[in-house]
C-alpha positions as CSV (number, residue, x, y, z in Angstrom):
1,M,101.4,-158.8,37.4
2,I,99.2,-158.3,34.4
3,E,100.4,-155.9,31.8
4,G,98.2,-154.3,29.3
5,P,98.5,-151.4,26.8
6,P,100.1,-148.2,28.2
7,A,97.7,-145.9,30.0
8,R,96.4,-143.1,27.8
9,V,97.6,-139.7,28.8
10,N,95.7,-136.4,28.7
11,F,95.6,-135.8,25.0
12,A,93.2,-134.6,22.3
13,L,93.4,-133.8,18.6
14,E,91.3,-131.2,16.7
15,L,91.3,-131.1,12.9
16,T,90.2,-128.0,10.9
17,S,90.6,-127.3,7.3
18,T,90.5,-123.9,5.7
19,G,91.0,-125.0,2.1
20,A,94.4,-123.5,1.9
21,A,95.7,-125.7,4.7
22,T,94.8,-128.3,7.2
23,V,95.4,-127.6,10.9
24,L,95.8,-130.5,13.3
25,K,95.9,-129.2,16.8
26,A,97.3,-131.4,19.5
27,I,96.5,-130.7,23.1
28,G,98.2,-132.3,26.1
29,E,101.0,-134.9,26.3
30,I,102.4,-136.9,23.4
31,D,103.9,-140.2,24.4
32,A,103.8,-143.8,23.2
33,S,100.1,-144.2,24.2
34,V,99.0,-141.5,21.7
35,S,101.8,-141.1,19.1
36,G,100.3,-143.8,16.8
37,E,97.0,-141.8,16.6
38,L,99.0,-138.6,15.9
39,R,101.0,-140.3,13.2
40,D,97.9,-141.7,11.5
41,R,96.0,-138.4,11.6
42,L,99.0,-136.5,10.2
43,A,99.4,-139.1,7.5
44,A,95.7,-138.9,6.5
45,A,95.9,-135.1,6.4
46,I,99.0,-135.1,4.3
47,E,97.5,-137.6,1.9
48,A,94.6,-135.1,1.3
49,G,97.2,-132.9,-0.5
50,A,96.9,-129.5,1.2
51,P,99.7,-128.2,3.4
52,V,99.4,-129.4,7.0
53,L,100.1,-127.3,10.1
54,A,100.7,-129.3,13.2
55,D,99.7,-126.9,16.0
56,L,101.6,-128.1,19.1
57,S,101.1,-124.8,21.0
58,E,99.2,-126.6,23.7
59,V,101.4,-129.7,24.0
60,T,103.0,-130.0,27.4
61,F,105.2,-133.0,26.8
62,C,106.6,-134.8,23.7
63,D,108.6,-138.0,23.9
64,S,110.7,-139.8,21.2
65,T,107.6,-141.5,19.8
66,G,106.0,-138.1,19.2
67,L,109.1,-136.8,17.6
68,T,109.2,-139.9,15.4
69,A,105.6,-139.2,14.3
70,L,106.6,-135.6,13.3
71,I,109.6,-136.9,11.3
72,H,107.3,-139.4,9.5
73,A,104.9,-136.6,8.7
74,H,107.7,-134.4,7.3
75,R,109.0,-137.3,5.1
76,A,105.4,-138.0,3.9
77,A,104.9,-134.3,3.0
78,V,108.1,-134.2,1.1
79,A,107.2,-137.3,-0.8
80,A,103.7,-136.0,-1.5
81,G,105.0,-132.6,-2.7
82,T,103.3,-130.6,0.0
83,R,104.4,-128.8,3.2
84,F,104.4,-129.9,6.8
85,V,104.8,-127.1,9.3
86,L,105.0,-127.2,13.1
87,V,103.5,-124.4,15.2
88,T,104.9,-124.1,18.8
89,K,106.7,-122.0,21.2
90,Q,106.6,-124.7,23.9
91,R,109.9,-125.5,25.4
92,A,108.7,-129.1,26.0
93,V,108.5,-129.5,22.2
94,L,111.3,-127.2,21.0
95,R,114.0,-128.5,23.4
96,P,114.1,-132.1,22.2
97,I,113.7,-130.9,18.6
98,S,116.7,-128.7,19.0
99,L,118.8,-131.3,20.9
100,L,118.3,-133.8,18.1
101,G,119.1,-131.4,15.3
102,L,115.5,-131.6,13.9
103,A,115.2,-127.9,13.8
104,E,117.4,-128.1,10.7
105,I,114.8,-130.1,8.8
106,L,111.4,-129.2,10.3
107,E,109.8,-125.9,9.5
108,I,108.7,-124.3,12.8
109,H,106.7,-121.2,13.4
110,P,105.7,-119.6,16.7
111,D,102.0,-119.3,16.0
112,V,99.4,-120.3,13.4
113,E,99.2,-116.8,11.9
114,A,103.0,-116.9,11.2
115,A,102.7,-120.3,9.7
116,R,99.8,-119.3,7.4
117,T,101.8,-116.2,6.3
118,A,104.8,-118.4,5.5
119,L,102.5,-120.7,3.4
120,G,101.5,-117.7,1.4
């Protein structure tokens, strides 16, 4: 049996910037086949300096590699002196975050509007 890289799941990233914040919207499933791309895109957005909103409202699955990418983004934002905010109401994302105690460290809002309001 020949093994290759993991198959890519149904996933897309959309980046928009409003000047006051950068929104990185993830759509689909986040697993090991796409978490590196998510981590890299979040890191680049954070390095730009504006607050970053990770809109996960259309994410239907997030495994441990996706959660690790979010933790890396949080740490990078703290180190850069900016904010990293999650946007989601999806149980597929909130449940593992809650079970691992990450809701204590990650800033989470139910929608982009609420996140923008929190950023001021």
